[in-house]
N, C-alpha and C positions, 0 to 999 in steps of 0.2 A: 614259197609264194607269200607275199606280204599280206598279213591279216589272217592267214590260215591257221586254224586251230588243229593241233595234232593230238589226237586222243590215243592214249596208251592203255594197256590192260595189265593189271598186276594179278598174278595168280598166287594164292596162299593155300597150302594144303594143311588141313586140320586132322590131327590124329585123335578122332573121337574116342577111340578105345582107351588111349593113354590118359585123356582128360577125365574120363569117367572114373578111371582107377584113382587118379589124384584126388578127385572130389570125394570119392568114397573114403579115402584115407583121411582126408581133412575132417570129415564129419564124425569119424569113429570116436565113441566115448563122450559125445557131446549131446546137449539138449538145447532146443530153442523154441520160441513161441512166435507164430505168425498168424495174424487175424484170429486170435483166440484159440488156435489149434496148437497142441504140443507135439513137437517132433523130437525123435530120439534116434540115435544110431549106436548100436551095441559095440562094445569092445571087450574082449575077454578079460583084460587086465584092469578095466575101469568101470565104476558104477556111477553113471550120471545121476544127479540128485536135484530135487525140486523142493522149494520152500515158499511159504506164503509171507508176504510183507506184513510185519507186525501191526502196521497201521490199518490193515484190512482183514484182520483175523475173523471178524464177524460178518464180513461181506463176501468172502470167497469160500466156496465149498469145493474141495478137490476129492474126486472119487477114483480109486484105483481098483480095478477088477471088482466093482460093486461094493467096495468098502470105503467109507468116508475117511479121509486122512485126518489123523488125530495127533500124530507125532510132529515134532518141530521140522523134521527133514525127511523126505521120501525118496528112496532109490527107485528108479524106473528103467524099463527096458523096452525093446521093440515089441515084445510079446504082450505087454501090459495094455489093458484098456483104460485109458486115462480120460476123464472128463472134468470140466470146470464149470461150476454154476456160479454166476454173479448175481448178488441180491441187490436190487434197486430199492429205493426208499421213497415213501410218500408221507409227508408230515402235514397234519391238519393245522389250520390257523389257531393261534393261542392268544388268550387275553387274560391277564392276572392283575388283580387290584390289591394293593397293600397300603398300609398307613404307618406313619411314624408313631413313636411311643405315646405322645400326647393326643394323637388323632387330630392334629392340626393340619396335616397334609396327607393327601391321598395320591398315590402313584399308580399309573397304569403301564404295565409291560405288555407290549403287543409283538407278536411274531407272525408274519403272514405264512399261509400254507405254501409248501414248496415240494418239488419232486427232484430227487437226485437220481440221475441215470449214470450207470457205470459200464465201462468196457475194459477188457484186458489189454494192457500195453504189450506191444511186441517186445521180445527179449532176444538179444543177439546170441549167437553160438557160444556156448560155454559148458563146462562140466558141471557147474552149479548155477541154477537159474532161480531167480526170485519172481514169483507172480505178484504183480502190482497192478493198480487200476488207474484209469483216468475217470474223473468225475465231472458231471455237468449239473449245476443247480438251476432250476427254473421255478420262479414264483408262479403258483397256480391259483391261489385264492387269498385275497386280503381280508383282514378283520373288518367286519361291517360295523357301521355306526350303531345299529340295533344290538349287535353282540356286545359292544362296549357299554352301552346303556344298561343292558341286562347284567353285565358283570358289576357295574356300579351299584345297581339295586341289590344284588345278592350280597354285596359287601356293606350294605346299609349306608352308602355314601349319598347324601341328599343335599348337603349345603356347600356353597362355594364352588360349584362345578363350572369348569371353563369349557364352553361349547367349542371354541376354536381349537382347543387341544384335542377334543374328541374327533374333530374333522381331520386334523393332522395325523392322529394315530390311525385313522381308517385308511389313510393313503400310504402308510409306511410300507416300504418294500424290503426293509431290513429290521432285525430285532431292535427295538428302541424302548426307552422308559421316559415317560412324561409325568410332570406334576399336573394332575388332572383336576384337583380340587384343593382349595385352601380355606381353612377356618380363620376365626378371629382369636388371637391369643388373649388370655386374661391379662389384665393390667394389675400387677401387685400393688397393694396399698403400702402404707408406711406404718411401722411399728410405733407404739406409744413411746415417748421419749421425755427426758427431763430438760426443760429449758432453764438454764441457770440464770439467775438474776444477780448473783454476787460472785466474786472470785474467792473461793475458799482455800486456795493453795498458799502455803507459806513460801514466799518467793526467793528468799536468800538466806544464807547462813551468815555468820559473823564476818565483818569486813576489817581487814588490816589497813593501817595507815602506812606511810613511807618508812616508819621506824619499826614496823612489825607489831605495833600495839593495837588493841582492839577498841573500837569506838562503839560502846553499847547503845549509844543513841541511834546508831544505824544497825543494831544487832540483827533483827529479823523483821521482815516486812509481814506482819501478821494482820490479816484483815479482821475488822471488828464490825459487828452489826448491832443495831439497837432493837429494843422491843417493838414489835409490830412490823418490822422490815420484812419484805418478801424475799425469801432465799431462792425460790425457784417455782416454776409452774410445770405441773405434770400434764403433758399434752396427751390426749387420747389417740388411739390408733386411727389412721385415716384409711377408710375402706377403699379397696380397689374396684375394678370393673370385671364382671364375669365375661368369659370368652365363649365362643361357640366352636364345637368340633365339626369336622366334616361329616360326622354322623348326625349332625343337628342336635347335639346335646350340650348343655351348659358345662363350661369348664371353670370351676371356682378358682379364684386367686389363692395364693398360699395363706395359711392361717396367720393372723397377726398376734403379736405379743403386746400385752398391756403392762404398764409399770405397776409393780407391787411396791407399795411405800410403807416403811416402818418409821414412825415418829418416835424419837427418843427425847431425852431431857432437853428442854429449851426450844422445842419446835412443836407446831401443831398444824394439821392440815385443814384449811378453810376452803371448801369446794375442791378445786384443783391447785390451790396455792399453798406452798409451804411457808409458814410465817414463824418468825422468831418470837418466842414468849419470854425471852430474857436477853440481856446484853452479853456479848462475848464473841468468841471466835467461831464462825460457822464451820461445820465439818459435814460434808456431804459426800457419800460414797455411792458409786453405782457400778453394778456388775450383773450381767445376764438379766437385765430388765428388773433388777431389784434395787431400790433406792433406800438408803438410810440417812437420816439427817438429824443432827444435834447441834446445839450451841454450847460450846465449851466455855465455862467461866474461867476467869484468870485471878489467881491470888498473887499479890505483889508484897514481898517482904522488903521493906525499904533499907533495913540494915542487915546485920549479921544474923545467922541462925545459931543460937546458943542455948544455954540452960535457961536463960531469961525468957526467950521466945518459946522454947519448947520445940519438940519435933513437929514436922509439917506432914500432914496427911490430907491431900486435896484431890478431889475428883478430876479437876481440869488442868489447865496450864499453871505452872508455878514459876515466878521470876523472883530471884533473890539478888538484890542490888549490892549486897555485900559479899561476905564469905560464909562458908559452912564450917563452923568451929568443931573442935574435937568431940567425938562420941555423940554426934547428932544423927538423926535419921530424917531423910526427906523422901516422901513417896508421892508421886503425881500420877493421875489417871490419864495424862496425855504427855505434855512436854515440860522439861525443866531447863531453865536458863539461870546459870550462876555467873555473876559478873566477876567474882574474884576466886580465891582458892577454896579447895575442899580438903580438909585435914582430918585424918582418923575418923572418917564418917562413912555412912552408907547412903547412897542416893539411887533411887529406882524410879523408873518411868515406863509408861506403856510405849511411847513413840520415840522420844529423843531426849538426850541430855547434851546441853551445850555449856561449855565453861571457857572463860578467857584467862583463868589462872591455873596454877599448878595443882595437880591432883596428887596428894601425898598420903600414903598408908591408908587408902580408902578403897571402898568397893562401889563401883558404878555398874548398874544393870539396867538394860533396856530390852523390853519385850520378853522378859523372862516369864511373865505371867501367861504368855502365849502358849507355853507348854501345858499349863493348867487347862486352857481352853481346848487345846488339841486332845487332851486326855478325856475331858468331859464330852467332847464331840464324839469321840470313839465309843464311850459308854452309851451316849444318847442314840447313836445309830443302831446299836444292838437292841436297845430297849424299844425303839420305834418299830423296827422290823418284826420283833417278836410280838409286840402289842397289836400290830396290824393283823398278824395271823390269828391271834386269840380273838380279836374283834370279829373276824370273819366266821370263826367257829361259833362264837356266842350268838352272832346275828342269825346264822342258819338254824341254830338250836332253838332260839326264841320264836322263829317263824314256822318251825316244824309242827305238824298236826299232833304227833305223839307227845310233844312237850306241852302244847296247849291243852291237851285232854288228860294229862297226867295228874293223878291225885295221890298223895300230896305233891305239889309242884316244888321242885328244887329251885332255890334262889340262884340268880346269875352269879352271885358272889361265891357260892359253894362250887359251882362249875368252874369259875375262874381259879379258885384255890386248887381244885383238882388238876386243872391244866398246868398250873405252876409246878405242882409236885411231881407230875408224871411225864410231862412233855417239854415244858419250857423252863428248864433249869437255868439257862443262861440269863434269862430275864431277871430273875431274883438276884443273882450275883452282880450283874451290871447295874441294877437299880440301887442296891446297897452301896456299891462303890461310888456311884454318882451322887447319892444323897450325902455320903460322908465327905466327899471332896468339896461339894457345894458349901456345906456348913463350915468346912475348914477354911475355905477361901471366900467366905461371904462378903468380906469387907471390900474385895476388889471385883466382885462379879455383879452383873446387872440383875435387876429384880426378876427378869424372866426366868433365869436359871433357878433362883430360889423358889419362885412360885411352882415351877415344875417339880422341884424336889419335894415340896410340901404335898403336892397332889400324889406323887408316887408313894410317899410315906403313908398317906391315908389309904391308898389303894392296897398297899401290902400289909400294913400293920394295924389299920383301924379296927377296933374291936366292937364298934357299935352294931346295933341290930339292923341298921339301915342297909338295904340292898344296893348294889352298884347298878348303874344303868348304862345302856349302850351309848346314850348321848354323852354321859360323863367320860367314857373311854374315848369316844370320837373327838371330843373337845380337847382331851389331853394329847391325843395324836396330832391334832391340828396345831396345838401350841408347840409341840416338839419340832414339827416341820418349820414353823415360824422361826424358832431359835436357830435351826440349822441354816435357814436362808440368811438370817442376820449374821450368822457366824462366817458366811462366805465373805462378808465385807469387812470383818474385824481385822483381817490380815492384809488389807489393801494398802494402808498407809505405810510408807517405808520407815524402817527403824534405823537410827543412827546415833552414835556417840561422836561428838565433834568437840575436841578439847585442844588446849594449847600445849600442855606438857603433862607428864605423869611420872611418878616415881614410887617404887615399892607398893604398888597397888594392883588391884584386879579389875579388869574391864570385861564385861560380858554383854554381848549385843546380838539380838536376833536379826541383825542387818549388818551395816557397814560401821567401821570404826576409823576415824580420821584424826590423827594427831598432827595438827598443822603448825605448831610452834617449835620450841627448842628440841623436843623429842621425848624419848621413853627410856627410863632407867629401872632395871631390875623389877620388871612388872610382868604380870600374866595377862595376856589379851586373848580372848576367844570371840570370834565373830562368825556368824552364819553367812555373812556376805564377804565384802572385801575389807582389807586392812591397808591403810596408807599412812606412812610415817615420814613426814617431811624433814625432820631434823635428824638427830642421832638415835640409834637403838642399841643400848648397851645392857647386856644381861637379860635374864628372864626368858619366857617362852611365848611365841606368837603363833596362834592357831587360827587359820582362816579356811572356809570352805570354797571361796571363790577367788583366792589369790592374794598375794602380798606384794606391795610395792614399797620399798624403803630407800632412804637416802644413804646414810652411813651406818653400817652394822658392825658391832664389836668394837674393839679398841686395840692399841698397840700392846697392851698387857695380856691379850688373849682371853678376855673375859668370855665365859661360856654364854652364847646366845643361840637359841634354837628357834628356827622358823619352820612351820609345818603346814602343809596343804595336802588335800587328797589327790589321787591320781586324776589327771585331766586339768588340774590347775597349775599355775606357774608362780614362781618367785622371781621378782625383779629387784636388783640391788645396784645402786650407783657405785658404792665402794664397800667391800666386805673385807674385814681383817681376819687373820688366822684365828681359829677357834670357833668360827661361825659354823653351826651345824644346820644342814638343810634336810628336812624330811619331806618326801613326796611319795604318797601312797605307802608302800612297804619298803621303799628304798631310802637310804640315808647317805649323806656325804658331809664330811667335816673338812673345811678348807684349812690347808696347812700354811698358806701365806696370803698376803693381800691380793685381791683381784678387783677389777673395776668393770662396770657396765656389763653385768652378767644377767642372764636369764636362765633359770633352772627349770627343767621339765622332764617328763618321761617320754622317751621316743617310742616308736612303734614296737620295739622289742622289749619295752618295759624297763629300760635302763635309764638311770638318772644322768642327764647330760647338761653341760653348761655351754652357752654360746654367747 
């Protein structure tokens, strides 16, 4: 019939007994968790096991037959009574206030109160099951505005508080950190400084023309000042502004340094102005807020230096417009310029020697007296340190009640002598060496060294009945510190020997040596700085602490020429003939044949290599 629905019936017979047997077989030896309940099915050959998720060791407590599970893994059976306790968590709101190191900023860390509820996750059928949890976090209580204000008060935060941040923090539903208060940083001032009014630098060395000759009219651009001219102005420190911390306390700006000025020959301080008291070359050194100024006079010898003129000993600059003839001696307290040759003579200077002629059979020395100053400075540091200790002992003794009430009262001189003999032996030795060296070199030392030596001599060897005083010792200590401060600046000006050519001579310099003309023949050169030889270098020995650069070294005849530098420095040569010996550190190499454009140095393994 059209449209008729025919309903059929399907019969399926279920063998419930067989299904139960299959299910029981499937569950054997397994464990599972459903709705927080542990199920287990025994199997004689298998031990189902249970373990706790390591992330929840403190939140899950498993008890087996009345005993809490402590081992990492637990074997269970149908006979065991297993229970699981899950620990929920409730955290109160938190508010912490911290500041930065300068207390210019305060930070508030807020964390609202919350509750964590946990339940055991279902675990599928397995022989080993891990108990783990599901967590739900619910914010229960926010940090109140009053709690934030109270935390700020307890942290002593009273300045620069930002109200809008407090409101934001009170509404936070997650842990946050806000900058809740800001202070005012101090504004640092400006250290005292020297305002230069003259250019005291020597701008250039000798200049060669197209033919390689020296034009002494353009020799060195040396600045000259006249009497009464202002060399510089010592500007005082400019104070900064005090800041305010978030605890409402003042924050002072960093301490400022003032200029300490030492006036030497040719200068005087009028107010804060350094004024020249004679004509000459201004010399102003500055280091670590210590300024030393002098005006160096200049001696000009218009002709040669010979037996008629006599030797030259001059404190300042010396310019010789002729030559230095045989067996003469020139000694300058600053710079020496010789227009022509130097033969069989000795020329010494504190800062520089410049010559446009050949140096033959002579000795040139620059900065050699620095070694005297270094030795004196070493003695002086020992003396000062020990004298300061003795001053403290004498001062405490003089102020003590027992000393004031003692009869008869010992003199400070007798106590001083006792300390020298029994405790401060180094003082006596250093003082004797200092006094002896000062008298030995008095012609080249400044008056301060000699005054100190005289005072030390009186302190140690004076036989008069006059007692020494604490003020006397204190003034001596102060003068020693002054000399040490001035000594810092005595080595600031660079040392240099700058000559055209040299033969059969000795050049010694506490700085650089530059032979800019024809070259160097059979000479000894020792420099604490660099050595540069533009022409030839034949015979002799060149020693430099900071490296050697030479053009042509040695000769076709194999003349012995030695170049020596310490490890870490290099030797550069445009052309080196066989017989040239290179010393670098403890390594040595003698070239057997000619080589060009070489650089010698020690590699990382300490071997001397050429490249």
